N, C-alpha and C positions, 0 to 999 in steps of 0.2 A: 895616289894618296900619300905614298912615302915622301914624295917631293914636297908636298904642302906641309907635312909633319916636320920635315927637316927645316924648312923656312921658319916655322913657328918656334921650334926648339932653339934655333940659332939666334933669333931675335930676343928670346927670353934670356938666354945665356949671356948675350952681349950687353945686356941691360939697356936695350933700346925699347923702352916701354911705349913711347909715342908712335914709333914705327909699327910696333906690334898691334897697337890699337887701330892704326890705319889699315893694317893688313886684315885684322879681324872684321873691321867694319866693311871693307871691300868684299870679303868673303860672304858676309851676311847679305850684302846687297846683291851679289851674284846668285845666292840661293833664292832670295826673294824674286829676282827677275826670272829665274828658272821656273819657280812655282807659278808665277803669273803667266808665263808663256804656256806652261802645261794646262793651266785653267782655260786659257783662251782657245787652245786647240780642242780641249774637251767640249767647251761651249759650241764651237764651230761644228764638231762632229754631231753633237746632240741636236743642233738646229737642222742639220741635213737629215737626220733620222726623223725628226718631227715633220719636216716638209714631205718626206717620202710617205710616212704614215697618213698624213693629211691628204696627199694625192690619192692614195689607195682608198681612203674613205670616200672621197669625192667621186671616184670612179664607181664604187659600189652604189652610192646614192643615185648616181646618174642611171646605172643599169636597172636598179629597182624602180626608179621613177618611170623609165621607159616601159618596163614590164607592166606597171600599174596603168599607164596611159593606154597601152594596147588592150588590157583587160577591160578598161572602162569603155573604150571604143567598141569592142565586141559586145559588151553589155548594152550599150546604147543602141547598137544595131538590132539586137534581139528585142529590146523594148519597143523600138520603132516598128518592127515587124509585127509584134503582138498588137500594138495600137492600130496599125493598118488593118490587121485581120479583124479586130473588134469593130472598126468602122464599116468594113465590108459586110460583116455579119449583121450589123444593125440596119444597113441599107438594103440588104438582100430581100427579095420577094419570096412569098410562099410560106413564110414562117408565121406562127401565131404571134400576135401582138397583144398588149395589155387590154386594149379597147374591145377585143373579141370576147372578153370574159367580164360581163357586167356585174358579176357577183362581188367583185372586189372594189366597186366604185366608192363604197362608204368607208373603206379601210385604207387610207392613204399610206399608213406606215407599212402595212403588208404589201401594198402596191409597189412601193419603192424598194423595199428591202428583199422581199421574198420572191415575188413573181418575176420581176425584171432580172434579178440575178440568175434565176433558173432559166429564163428565156434566153438571156445572153450566153449562158454557158452552153445551152443546147445549140444555139446558132454557131457559136465559136467551135464547138466540137465537130459539128457537121461540116463546117467550112474548112477546118483543119484536115479532115479526111479528103476533101476535094482539092485543097491547095496546100500541100505540105510545105513547110519551111525548115531551114536549118538554123540551129543556134548553137554556138560554141561558147560556153561560159563556164 
């Protein structure tokens, strides 16, 4: 810094104003170039940080999506097992069906909602005791 101070001081004392202005302008340009280089380096570092954080987010999204897909597959398997058990219970022999009870012939609402649900529940619960299944969900 003393070196630059001496140059400025010498130019002012020698009454060389034009050279001093050129020197000052050159010094300003050098400072501006230094600031621009520093800004460029800072922007470059920030873009690297942004890319790294984006990559981390994408990895987390991928792992969460994979976990969700696995859970949905397990859930679908469980639902399919339940549907198959219900079909087998409906088609099994020896269980009472609605037509065996003529009392409810005039009440279609009760027929559909009450008796069939109870009958299917009974069939399903008896069938589950006979054919157990596993469900992880």
